[in-house]
C-alpha positions as CSV (number, residue, x, y, z in Angstrom):
1,M,12.6,-10.3,-7.9
2,A,16.3,-10.8,-7.9
3,D,16.6,-13.5,-10.6
4,S,17.0,-12.6,-14.3
5,N,13.4,-13.8,-15.0
6,S,12.0,-11.4,-12.5
7,T,14.3,-8.6,-13.7
8,S,13.0,-9.0,-17.3
9,L,9.5,-9.1,-16.0
10,Y,10.0,-5.9,-14.1
11,Q,11.6,-4.3,-17.1
12,A,8.8,-5.4,-19.4
13,L,6.2,-4.0,-17.1
14,W,8.0,-0.7,-16.7
15,N,8.5,-0.4,-20.5
16,S,4.8,-1.0,-21.1
17,A,4.0,1.7,-18.5
18,N,6.2,4.1,-20.5
19,V,4.0,3.6,-23.6
20,L,1.0,5.0,-21.7
21,R,2.7,7.4,-19.3
22,S,2.8,10.2,-21.9
23,K,-0.9,9.9,-22.8
24,M,-2.6,9.9,-19.4
25,D,-2.0,10.1,-15.7
26,A,-1.2,7.1,-13.6
27,N,-4.6,6.8,-12.1
28,D,-6.0,6.1,-15.6
29,Y,-3.2,4.1,-17.2
30,K,-2.9,1.7,-14.3
31,N,-6.2,0.1,-15.3
32,Y,-5.0,-0.6,-18.8
33,L,-1.6,-2.0,-17.8
34,L,-2.7,-4.1,-14.9
35,G,-5.6,-5.4,-16.8
36,L,-3.4,-6.5,-19.8
37,V,-0.9,-8.1,-17.4
38,F,-3.7,-10.0,-15.9
39,Y,-5.1,-11.1,-19.3
40,K,-1.6,-12.2,-20.4
41,Y,-1.2,-14.2,-17.2
42,L,-4.5,-16.0,-17.7
43,S,-3.7,-16.7,-21.3
44,D,-0.2,-18.0,-20.7
45,N,-1.3,-20.0,-17.7
46,M,-4.1,-21.7,-19.7
47,L,-1.8,-22.6,-22.7
48,V,0.8,-24.2,-20.4
49,A,-1.9,-26.0,-18.4
50,S,-3.5,-27.3,-21.6
51,A,-0.3,-28.7,-23.0
52,N,0.3,-30.5,-19.7
53,L,-3.3,-31.9,-19.7
54,L,-2.8,-33.2,-23.2
55,E,0.5,-34.7,-22.0
56,E,2.5,-32.7,-24.5
57,P,4.5,-30.3,-22.2
58,S,6.1,-27.5,-24.2
59,N,9.2,-25.4,-23.8
60,T,7.8,-22.2,-25.2
61,L,4.4,-20.5,-25.3
62,D,4.4,-20.8,-29.1
63,E,4.7,-24.6,-28.8
64,A,2.0,-24.7,-26.1
65,F,-0.3,-22.6,-28.4
66,A,0.2,-25.0,-31.3
67,V,-0.7,-27.9,-29.1
68,Y,-3.8,-26.1,-27.7
69,Q,-4.9,-24.9,-31.2
70,T,-4.6,-28.5,-32.7
71,A,-6.5,-30.1,-29.8
72,Y,-9.2,-27.4,-29.8
73,S,-9.9,-27.9,-33.5
74,D,-10.9,-31.5,-32.8
75,E,-14.5,-31.5,-31.5
76,E,-14.2,-34.4,-29.2
77,T,-10.8,-33.4,-27.7
78,Q,-12.1,-29.8,-27.4
79,E,-15.0,-30.8,-25.2
80,D,-12.8,-32.8,-22.7
81,L,-10.2,-30.1,-22.7
82,V,-12.6,-27.2,-22.0
83,E,-14.3,-29.3,-19.2
84,N,-10.9,-29.9,-17.5
85,L,-9.9,-26.3,-17.8
86,L,-13.2,-25.1,-16.3
87,D,-12.9,-27.6,-13.5
88,D,-9.3,-26.7,-12.6
89,Y,-9.1,-22.9,-13.4
90,S,-12.8,-21.8,-13.9
91,Y,-12.0,-20.2,-17.3
92,Y,-10.8,-21.0,-20.8
93,I,-9.9,-18.8,-23.8
94,K,-10.6,-19.7,-27.4
95,P,-7.3,-20.2,-29.3
96,E,-7.9,-17.1,-31.6
97,L,-8.5,-14.9,-28.5
98,T,-5.3,-15.9,-26.5
99,F,-2.6,-13.3,-26.0
100,T,-0.3,-15.3,-28.3
101,A,-2.8,-15.3,-31.1
102,L,-3.4,-11.6,-30.8
103,M,0.3,-11.0,-30.9
104,N,0.5,-12.9,-34.2
105,E,-2.2,-10.5,-35.5
106,I,-0.2,-7.5,-34.3
107,H,2.9,-8.8,-36.2
108,K,0.8,-9.4,-39.4
109,G,-0.9,-6.0,-39.1
110,T,-4.4,-7.5,-38.7
111,F,-5.0,-6.8,-35.0
112,Q,-8.3,-5.1,-34.0
113,L,-9.3,-3.9,-30.6
114,E,-12.6,-5.8,-31.0
115,H,-10.7,-9.1,-30.7
116,L,-9.1,-8.1,-27.4
117,D,-12.5,-6.8,-26.1
118,Q,-14.1,-10.1,-27.0
119,A,-11.3,-12.0,-25.1
120,F,-12.0,-9.9,-22.0
121,R,-15.8,-10.5,-22.3
122,N,-15.3,-14.3,-22.7
123,I,-13.1,-14.5,-19.6
124,E,-15.6,-12.5,-17.5
125,Q,-18.4,-14.8,-18.6
126,S,-16.5,-18.0,-17.8
127,D,-17.1,-17.9,-14.0
128,E,-18.3,-15.6,-11.3
129,L,-14.7,-15.4,-10.1
130,Y,-13.9,-13.3,-13.2
131,A,-17.1,-11.4,-13.6
132,N,-16.6,-7.7,-14.5
133,L,-12.8,-7.8,-13.9
134,F,-12.0,-5.8,-17.1
135,E,-14.9,-3.3,-16.8
136,D,-12.5,-0.4,-16.1
137,I,-10.6,-0.9,-19.3
138,D,-12.0,1.4,-22.1
139,L,-10.3,0.2,-25.2
140,Y,-12.0,2.9,-27.3
141,S,-11.0,5.8,-25.1
142,K,-9.8,9.0,-26.8
143,K,-7.0,9.0,-24.2
144,L,-5.4,6.1,-26.1
145,G,-5.5,8.1,-29.4
146,P,-7.9,10.4,-31.3
147,T,-8.8,7.7,-33.9
148,P,-9.5,4.0,-33.8
149,Q,-6.3,3.4,-35.7
150,K,-4.2,5.3,-33.0
151,Q,-6.0,3.5,-30.2
152,N,-5.2,0.2,-31.9
153,Q,-1.5,1.2,-32.2
154,T,-1.3,2.2,-28.5
155,I,-2.7,-1.0,-27.1
156,A,-0.6,-3.0,-29.6
157,A,2.6,-1.2,-28.4
158,V,1.8,-2.1,-24.8
159,M,1.2,-5.7,-25.7
160,K,4.5,-5.9,-27.6
161,E,6.4,-4.8,-24.5
162,L,4.5,-7.5,-22.4
163,A,5.0,-10.2,-25.0
164,V,8.6,-10.8,-24.2
165,V,7.7,-12.3,-20.8
166,D,6.3,-15.8,-20.1
167,M,3.9,-15.0,-17.3
168,T,4.0,-18.6,-16.0
169,G,7.8,-18.7,-15.8
170,H,8.1,-17.2,-12.3
171,A,8.6,-19.1,-9.1
172,G,6.2,-18.6,-6.2
173,D,4.5,-15.2,-6.1
174,A,7.1,-13.4,-8.2
175,L,4.5,-12.2,-10.7
176,G,2.0,-11.2,-8.0
177,D,4.8,-9.3,-6.2
178,A,5.8,-7.5,-9.4
179,Y,2.2,-6.6,-10.0
180,E,1.9,-5.3,-6.5
181,Y,5.1,-3.4,-6.9
182,L,3.7,-1.7,-9.9
183,I,0.6,-0.8,-8.0
184,G,3.0,1.0,-5.5
185,Q,4.6,2.8,-8.4
186,F,1.2,4.0,-9.6
187,A,0.4,5.1,-6.1
188,S,3.5,7.3,-5.9
189,E,2.6,8.8,-9.3
190,S,-1.1,9.4,-8.7
191,G,-0.7,11.1,-5.3
192,K,-3.7,11.5,-3.1
193,K,-5.9,9.2,-5.2
194,A,-3.5,6.4,-4.4
195,G,-4.7,6.3,-0.8
196,E,-7.7,4.4,-2.1
197,F,-5.7,1.3,-3.1
198,Y,-2.3,0.9,-1.5
199,T,-0.5,0.8,1.8
200,P,3.3,1.2,1.5
201,Q,5.1,-2.2,2.0
202,P,7.1,-1.3,5.1
203,V,4.0,-0.3,7.0
204,S,2.1,-3.3,5.7
205,Q,5.0,-5.6,6.8
206,L,5.1,-4.1,10.3
207,M,1.3,-4.5,10.8
208,T,1.3,-8.0,9.3
209,Q,4.2,-9.3,11.4
210,I,2.5,-8.0,14.6
211,V,-0.7,-9.7,13.7
212,M,1.0,-13.0,12.8
213,Q,3.4,-13.1,15.7
214,G,3.4,-16.6,17.2
215,R,0.9,-17.9,14.6
216,E,3.3,-18.7,11.7
217,N,2.3,-22.4,11.9
218,Q,-1.4,-22.0,12.4
219,K,-3.5,-23.8,9.8
220,G,-6.7,-22.2,8.5
221,F,-5.7,-18.7,9.7
222,S,-8.5,-16.2,8.8
223,I,-7.6,-12.5,8.0
224,Y,-10.0,-9.6,7.4
225,D,-9.5,-6.1,5.9
226,A,-12.7,-4.0,5.8
227,A,-11.0,-1.3,3.6
228,M,-8.8,-3.6,1.6
229,G,-7.8,-1.4,-1.4
230,S,-5.7,-3.6,-3.8
231,G,-5.4,-6.3,-1.2
232,S,-1.7,-5.7,-0.3
233,L,-2.3,-5.9,3.4
234,L,-4.2,-9.1,3.2
235,L,-1.7,-10.8,0.8
236,N,1.2,-9.9,3.1
237,V,-0.1,-12.5,5.6
238,G,0.8,-15.3,3.3
239,K,4.5,-14.2,3.4
240,Y,4.7,-14.7,7.2
241,S,2.8,-18.0,7.3
242,N,4.2,-21.5,7.0
243,E,0.6,-22.6,6.1
244,S,-0.1,-20.0,3.5
245,R,-2.2,-22.3,1.3
246,T,-4.7,-22.7,4.2
247,I,-5.3,-18.9,4.8
248,S,-8.8,-17.6,4.3
249,Y,-8.8,-14.0,3.0
250,F,-11.8,-11.8,3.8
251,G,-11.9,-8.3,2.4
252,Q,-14.4,-5.5,1.6
253,E,-13.8,-2.4,-0.7
254,L,-16.1,0.5,-1.6
255,V,-14.5,1.6,-4.9
256,T,-15.4,-1.0,-7.6
257,S,-12.3,-0.5,-9.7
258,T,-10.1,-1.0,-6.6
259,Y,-12.1,-4.0,-5.6
260,N,-11.4,-5.5,-9.1
261,L,-7.8,-4.8,-8.6
262,A,-7.7,-6.8,-5.4
263,R,-9.5,-9.7,-7.1
264,M,-6.8,-9.7,-9.8
265,N,-4.1,-9.4,-7.2
266,M,-5.5,-12.5,-5.4
267,I,-5.4,-14.6,-8.5
268,L,-1.9,-13.4,-9.5
269,H,-0.7,-14.4,-6.0
270,R,-2.3,-17.9,-6.7
271,V,-4.8,-17.7,-3.9
272,A,-7.2,-20.6,-4.3
273,P,-10.7,-19.4,-5.3
274,A,-12.2,-21.2,-2.2
275,N,-10.0,-19.0,0.0
276,Q,-11.0,-15.7,-1.5
277,H,-14.0,-13.9,0.1
278,L,-14.1,-10.4,-1.3
279,H,-17.0,-8.0,-1.2
280,N,-17.8,-4.7,-3.0
281,A,-19.8,-2.4,-0.7
282,D,-19.7,0.4,1.9
283,T,-18.1,-1.1,5.0
284,L,-19.8,1.3,7.5
285,D,-23.2,1.4,6.0
286,Q,-23.4,-2.3,5.3
287,D,-21.9,-4.6,7.9
288,W,-20.1,-7.5,6.3
289,P,-19.7,-10.4,6.8
290,T,-22.9,-11.2,8.6
291,E,-23.0,-14.9,8.0
292,E,-20.4,-17.4,9.3
293,P,-17.6,-16.8,9.8
294,T,-18.0,-13.3,11.2
295,N,-15.0,-13.2,13.5
296,F,-11.4,-13.5,12.4
297,D,-7.9,-14.5,13.7
298,G,-6.5,-11.2,12.4
299,V,-7.8,-7.8,11.3
300,L,-5.7,-5.4,9.3
301,M,-6.9,-2.0,8.2
302,N,-5.7,1.2,6.6
303,P,-9.0,3.0,6.1
304,P,-9.4,6.5,4.6
305,Y,-8.5,9.0,7.3
306,S,-11.2,11.2,8.8
307,A,-13.7,10.3,6.1
308,H,-17.3,11.4,6.2
309,W,-20.1,8.9,7.0
310,S,-23.8,9.2,7.8
311,A,-23.5,8.6,11.6
312,D,-27.3,7.9,11.5
313,K,-28.8,7.5,14.9
314,G,-30.0,4.1,13.9
315,F,-26.4,2.9,14.2
316,L,-26.7,3.2,18.0
317,D,-28.6,-0.1,17.8
318,D,-25.9,-1.7,15.5
319,P,-24.0,-4.3,17.5
320,R,-20.7,-2.9,16.1
321,F,-21.3,0.5,17.8
322,A,-24.1,-0.1,20.5
323,P,-21.8,-1.0,23.4
324,Y,-20.2,2.5,23.3
325,G,-23.4,4.6,23.5
326,V,-22.1,7.2,21.0
327,L,-21.1,7.3,17.3
328,A,-18.0,8.5,15.6
329,P,-18.6,12.1,14.3
330,K,-20.0,12.5,10.8
331,S,-16.8,14.3,9.7
332,K,-14.4,11.8,11.2
333,A,-15.3,8.1,10.6
334,D,-12.0,6.9,12.1
335,Y,-13.5,5.3,15.2
336,A,-16.4,3.8,13.1
337,F,-13.8,1.9,11.1
338,L,-11.9,0.9,14.2
339,L,-15.0,-0.4,16.0
340,H,-16.1,-2.2,12.9
341,G,-12.8,-4.1,12.6
342,Y,-12.7,-4.7,16.4
343,Y,-16.2,-6.2,16.3
344,H,-15.1,-8.7,13.8
345,L,-12.0,-9.8,15.8
346,K,-12.0,-13.1,17.5
347,N,-11.4,-13.1,21.3
348,T,-8.0,-14.7,20.6
349,G,-7.2,-12.4,17.7
350,V,-5.0,-9.4,17.0
351,M,-6.0,-6.3,15.1
352,A,-3.7,-3.6,13.6
353,I,-5.2,-0.4,12.2
354,V,-3.5,2.8,10.8
355,L,-5.2,6.1,11.7
356,P,-4.3,9.8,12.2
357,H,-3.0,10.9,15.6
358,G,-6.2,12.7,16.4
359,V,-7.8,9.5,17.5
360,L,-5.4,9.4,20.4
361,F,-6.5,12.6,22.0
362,R,-9.7,14.1,20.5
363,G,-12.5,14.5,23.0
364,A,-16.3,14.4,22.8
365,A,-17.7,11.1,21.3
366,E,-14.3,9.9,20.3
367,G,-13.0,10.5,23.8
368,K,-15.9,8.4,25.2
369,I,-15.2,5.5,22.8
370,R,-11.5,5.6,23.6
371,R,-12.2,5.5,27.3
372,I,-14.5,2.5,27.0
373,L,-11.9,0.7,24.9
374,L,-9.2,1.4,27.5
375,E,-11.4,0.4,30.4
376,N,-12.1,-2.9,28.6
377,G,-8.4,-3.4,28.0
378,G,-9.0,-3.3,24.2
379,I,-6.1,-1.1,23.3
380,D,-2.8,-3.0,23.6
381,T,-0.2,-0.9,21.8
382,V,0.1,2.5,20.2
383,I,2.9,3.0,17.6
384,G,3.7,6.5,16.3
385,L,4.9,6.4,12.7
386,P,7.0,9.0,10.8
387,A,5.5,11.8,8.8
388,N,5.3,11.6,5.0
389,I,5.5,7.8,4.5
390,F,2.1,7.4,2.9
391,Y,1.2,8.4,-0.7
392,N,-2.1,10.1,0.2
393,T,-1.0,12.2,3.2
394,S,2.2,13.8,4.7
395,I,0.8,13.8,8.2
396,P,2.3,11.4,10.9
397,T,0.1,8.4,11.6
398,T,-0.3,5.9,14.3
399,V,-0.7,2.1,14.3
400,I,-3.1,0.9,17.0
401,I,-2.9,-2.7,18.1
402,L,-6.2,-4.0,19.7
403,K,-6.9,-7.3,21.4
404,K,-9.8,-8.8,23.4
405,E,-9.9,-10.5,26.8
406,R,-6.4,-9.3,27.9
407,A,-5.1,-10.1,31.4
408,N,-4.5,-6.4,32.1
409,K,-5.3,-2.9,30.8
410,D,-1.8,-1.4,30.3
411,V,-0.8,0.2,27.0
412,F,2.6,0.0,25.4
413,F,3.7,3.2,23.6
414,I,6.4,3.2,20.9
415,D,7.5,6.5,19.4
416,A,8.9,5.5,16.0
417,S,8.5,9.0,14.5
418,K,12.2,9.2,13.8
419,E,12.6,5.7,12.3
420,F,13.0,6.5,8.7
421,T,15.3,7.4,5.8
422,K,14.7,10.7,4.2
423,S,14.3,10.6,0.4
424,K,13.4,13.1,-2.3
425,N,9.6,12.9,-2.3
426,Q,8.8,10.6,0.6
427,N,10.2,9.2,3.8
428,K,10.9,5.5,3.9
429,M,11.0,3.0,6.7
430,E,13.9,0.5,6.2
431,P,14.0,-3.1,7.4
432,E,16.1,-2.1,10.4
433,H,13.5,0.5,11.5
434,I,10.7,-2.2,11.3
435,Q,12.9,-4.7,13.2
436,K,13.5,-2.1,16.0
437,I,9.8,-1.6,16.5
438,L,9.1,-5.4,16.4
439,D,11.8,-6.1,19.0
440,A,10.4,-3.4,21.3
441,Y,6.8,-4.7,20.8
442,E,7.8,-8.2,21.7
443,K,9.8,-7.3,24.8
444,R,7.2,-4.7,26.0
445,E,9.8,-2.9,28.2
446,D,10.7,0.8,28.6
447,I,13.3,2.1,26.2
448,E,14.6,5.7,26.8
449,R,13.1,8.2,24.3
450,F,11.5,5.3,22.3
451,A,9.1,3.1,24.3
452,H,7.1,3.1,27.5
453,L,4.7,0.6,29.2
454,A,2.0,2.7,30.8
455,S,-0.3,1.3,33.5
456,F,-4.0,1.8,33.4
457,E,-3.7,4.2,36.4
458,E,-1.2,6.3,34.5
459,I,-3.6,6.5,31.5
460,E,-6.4,7.3,33.8
461,E,-4.4,10.2,35.4
462,N,-3.9,11.5,31.9
463,D,-7.7,11.6,31.4
464,F,-7.5,8.7,28.9
465,N,-5.5,10.9,26.5
466,L,-3.1,8.6,24.5
467,N,-1.0,11.4,22.9
468,I,2.4,9.7,22.6
469,P,4.5,12.6,24.0
470,R,2.7,12.3,27.3
471,Y,4.2,8.8,27.8
472,V,7.5,8.8,25.7
473,D,9.7,11.8,26.4
474,T,11.9,12.4,23.3
475,F,13.1,15.8,24.5
476,E,16.9,16.0,24.4
477,E,18.5,18.8,26.5
478,E,21.0,21.0,24.7
479,E,24.6,20.9,26.0
480,P,25.1,23.8,28.6
481,I,26.8,26.9,27.3
482,D,30.3,27.7,28.7
483,V,30.0,31.4,29.3
484,V,33.7,32.0,29.9
485,E,34.6,30.2,26.6
486,L,31.9,32.1,24.7
487,G,33.3,35.4,26.1
488,N,36.8,34.5,25.0
489,E,35.5,33.6,21.5
490,M,33.7,37.0,21.2
491,L,36.9,38.9,22.2
492,A,38.9,36.9,19.7
493,L,36.3,37.7,17.0
494,D,36.4,41.5,17.9
495,E,40.2,41.4,17.5
496,Q,39.8,39.7,14.0
497,I,37.3,42.4,13.0
498,A,39.6,45.2,14.1
499,A,42.5,43.7,12.2
500,C,40.4,43.4,9.0
501,E,39.2,47.0,9.3
502,K,42.8,48.2,9.6
503,D,43.8,46.2,6.6
504,L,40.9,47.6,4.6
505,L,41.9,51.2,5.5
506,V,45.4,50.6,4.3
507,M,44.1,49.3,1.0
508,L,41.8,52.3,0.6
509,N,44.7,54.7,1.2
510,D,46.7,52.9,-1.5
511,L,43.8,53.3,-4.0
512,Q,44.1,55.9,-6.7
513,I,41.3,58.4,-6.2
514,T,39.3,59.3,-9.4
515,D,36.1,61.3,-9.9
516,D,34.3,57.9,-10.3
517,N,35.3,56.4,-7.0
518,R,36.0,59.4,-4.8
519,A,32.6,59.4,-3.0
520,I,32.7,55.6,-2.3
521,I,36.2,55.7,-0.8
522,E,35.5,58.7,1.4
523,M,32.2,57.1,2.6
524,T,34.0,53.8,3.4
525,K,36.8,55.6,5.4
526,K,34.2,57.5,7.4
527,V,32.4,54.2,8.3
528,F,35.6,52.5,9.5
529,G,37.1,55.7,11.1
530,G,39.9,56.2,8.7
């Protein structure tokens, strides 16, 4: 987002957020803003595409709108044009319901929220790909204003800020990246709620690069996230692939509004509809996918930490959990998520999952699951991350890398808990911190106070406890104290104190004694022996 186009896009998005920021919290206004950004993108994209289809390419959106409006008014041309748009993009918008047309209404003072609402409904009904995408946007909410007129004014003000940007005029994924950046901004403003939909980019980049290592040129790469949030982890894969157009994205999300956010994010990142396979359901209660394909080249997950789940005994017969003979505790679903993702990993695949440190050392059922994974060589690498780098928790977390059919059962430990830059509200991992971890992961060699390759025997001796300090010693001895030097410093200090006391007594003797200060001066002399 370095070019001027991207800068103006960012500024427009930020300005539009400011319109809503004073009226509601980030968790509410993100739906309005991101929905309107998406609508404008679809509208602008369709106008430019229509002008090109009609072989009348335009330099501005207004020109493209005029071309589209004229063609649409002709019954015969309209039929062919709509058919082509549905074939190529799976949607079309009537001229009077485009963002450009509604902006003309705003300038004339004739805009009504009903028109925008109708535009949303028409898009949703165009194709299954767009079904219910705008359902979280309540255009008649009192949060926008106490009266219909005030609500109208608020939405019109947001649209005015967005109107300055041509959403189609951005190279590559610039718009999608800007959209995702805003999701990150909302995450930072909405605190714990943000954990539902966003993984900070540095962590996302670290995990993605590990999963993609050596597969940058693989065609048809399949990636799966069973707790996908806004889809940021999934979409990062495309940035590290030279065959990004052939990637198949599989994702599941429980929260419907977040699921819709991921769908929008996919479209804004120009992922082909045929490559999007997203599902709205409970990952643990409902295994998905259960039809081909069910195993994937890569699995990326940042599930909710220590979430509650049913842990029903029936799950002991579920092929995801059956091999382990026990279930993750009801109050801590961490291993349930891990085993779900691992089950869906190809024998040649790589999985990266973020979890709290407790999964490394807790006993009982979790200890048994961990032991079986280690005995099967499933756990490849354990990376300790810094504290306070996620929006929804300040606790330190760990990235666990899992593989199948490994040649050995050793585990590589990396203690990256100090790899961050401290900032006001949150710690941040910089590119150099990420690169240091990646370099160590690739070399898989011991690095003093940072990394250690532990044999299976060493892990067995530790009773299958994977707590990182057991394997990476970060303790730094303090420099020995020179007792003679310390004694000399104390003598010198005593001499300085004695000299100061002497000077103080001289000053007290020079003071003029009055009724007001007599008691204080006499008491001070007594203390210092004067």
